[in-house]
C-alpha positions as CSV (number, residue, x, y, z in Angstrom):
1,M,5.1,-0.9,10.6
2,N,4.2,1.5,13.4
3,E,1.3,0.1,15.5
4,E,-0.7,3.3,15.1
5,I,-0.4,3.2,11.3
6,K,-1.3,-0.5,11.3
7,Q,-4.4,0.2,13.4
8,A,-5.4,3.2,11.2
9,M,-5.0,1.0,8.0
10,V,-7.2,-1.7,9.6
11,N,-9.8,0.8,10.5
12,L,-9.7,2.4,7.0
13,E,-10.1,-1.0,5.4
14,H,-13.0,-1.8,7.7
15,L,-14.6,1.5,6.8
16,V,-14.5,0.9,3.1
17,E,-15.5,-2.8,3.4
18,C,-18.3,-3.6,1.0
19,R,-21.7,-3.7,2.8
20,C,-23.8,-3.3,-0.3
21,D,-27.1,-5.0,-0.5
22,E,-27.3,-8.1,-2.6
23,A,-29.6,-6.3,-5.1
24,Y,-26.5,-4.1,-6.0
25,T,-23.8,-6.7,-5.8
26,G,-25.8,-9.3,-7.7
27,R,-25.7,-7.0,-10.7
28,G,-22.0,-6.1,-10.3
29,R,-22.8,-2.7,-8.9
30,H,-22.3,-0.9,-5.5
31,D,-24.7,1.0,-3.4
32,P,-24.1,4.7,-4.2
33,H,-24.2,5.6,-0.5
34,S,-21.5,3.0,0.4
35,A,-17.8,3.8,0.7
36,C,-16.8,0.5,-0.8
37,D,-16.0,2.2,-4.0
38,Y,-12.7,3.4,-2.3
39,A,-11.6,-0.1,-1.2
40,E,-9.1,-0.4,-4.1
41,E,-7.6,3.0,-3.3
42,V,-7.3,2.1,0.3
43,K,-5.5,-1.1,-0.7
44,I,-3.1,0.9,-2.9
45,V,-2.3,3.2,0.0
46,A,-1.8,0.3,2.4
47,D,0.6,-1.3,-0.1
48,Y,2.4,1.9,-0.6
49,V,2.7,2.4,3.2
50,A,4.1,-1.1,3.5
51,F,6.6,-0.4,0.7
52,I,7.8,2.8,2.4
53,E,8.1,1.0,5.7
54,A,10.3,-1.7,4.1
55,K,12.4,1.0,2.5
56,L,12.8,2.8,5.8
57,A,13.8,-0.4,7.5
58,T,16.5,-1.0,4.9
59,C,17.7,2.6,5.3
60,E,17.9,2.1,9.0
61,K,19.8,-1.1,8.6
62,Y,22.3,0.6,6.3
63,R,22.6,3.6,8.6
64,D,23.5,1.3,11.5
65,A,26.0,-0.6,9.4
66,Y,27.7,2.6,8.2
67,A,27.8,3.8,11.8
68,E,29.5,0.5,12.9
69,C,32.0,0.8,10.0
70,D,32.7,4.3,11.0
71,R,33.3,3.2,14.6
72,I,35.5,0.3,13.5
73,G,37.4,2.6,11.2
74,T,38.0,5.2,13.8
75,Q,39.2,2.6,16.3
76,A,41.5,1.2,13.6
77,V,43.0,4.6,13.0
78,R,43.6,5.1,16.7
79,D,45.3,1.6,16.9
80,L,47.5,2.5,14.0
81,E,48.4,5.9,15.5
82,A,49.4,4.1,18.8
83,K,51.5,1.6,16.9
84,L,53.2,4.4,14.9
85,A,53.9,6.3,18.1
86,K,55.6,3.2,19.6
87,A,57.7,2.7,16.4
88,V,58.8,6.4,16.5
89,E,59.7,6.0,20.2
90,A,61.7,2.9,19.5
91,L,63.5,4.5,16.6
92,E,64.3,7.5,18.7
93,H,65.9,5.2,21.3
94,I,68.0,3.5,18.7
95,A,69.0,6.8,17.1
96,A,70.0,8.2,20.5
97,E,72.3,5.3,21.2
98,A,73.7,5.0,17.7
99,S,74.8,8.7,17.7
100,V,77.1,8.3,20.7
101,P,80.7,7.7,19.7
102,V,82.5,5.0,21.7
103,Y,86.2,4.9,22.2
104,T,87.8,2.1,24.3
105,W,91.1,4.0,24.6
106,K,91.5,7.7,24.8
107,N,94.5,9.6,26.2
108,G,95.9,6.4,27.5
109,I,92.8,5.6,29.6
110,N,90.9,2.3,29.0
111,F,87.2,2.9,28.7
112,K,86.3,-0.7,28.2
113,K,84.1,-0.9,31.3
114,M,82.3,2.2,30.2
115,Y,81.8,0.7,26.7
116,E,80.3,-2.5,28.3
117,G,77.8,-0.4,30.2
118,W,76.9,1.5,27.0
119,R,76.5,-1.9,25.3
120,E,74.0,-3.1,27.9
121,I,72.0,0.1,27.5
122,A,72.1,-0.2,23.7
123,T,71.0,-3.9,23.9
124,S,68.1,-3.1,26.1
125,R,67.0,-0.3,23.8
126,I,67.4,-2.5,20.8
127,D,65.2,-5.1,22.6
128,I,62.6,-2.3,23.2
129,A,62.7,-1.4,19.5
130,R,62.3,-5.0,18.5
131,K,59.4,-5.4,20.8
132,A,57.7,-2.3,19.4
133,I,58.4,-3.4,15.8
134,G,56.9,-6.8,16.7
135,E,53.7,-5.1,18.0
136,I,53.5,-3.0,14.8
137,K,53.7,-6.1,12.7
138,G,51.2,-7.9,15.0
139,E,53.7,-10.6,16.1
140,T,53.4,-9.8,19.8
141,E,51.1,-7.8,22.1
């Protein structure tokens, strides 16, 4: 509870505290000029303020929890988008290499050395693709 509200409630309870003469209290009555008749109402208001404060604290806790969930969810989406971009890049590399036709002999010329060079490039790109797929699956960093 806010310190100002606490202090106001203490002051209000003190204000309505019974200060009736024993002549009145001995007969189960209150001095008509005393504010102690309102003591019960002040207690009800104090209890209600405490109830509202508890509800407010609960709402603030949920608000903070929802904000944290939103932050985590947003970060998770960003992580997934980054992993998807890596997967797309890897698949583009694989597709680019897979679409190139390779002939080892053409018009009587041996292209074996050229094929071996292509194979090295393809292998390196396949390794890149495998690494990206491993990151997507959470197997490597």
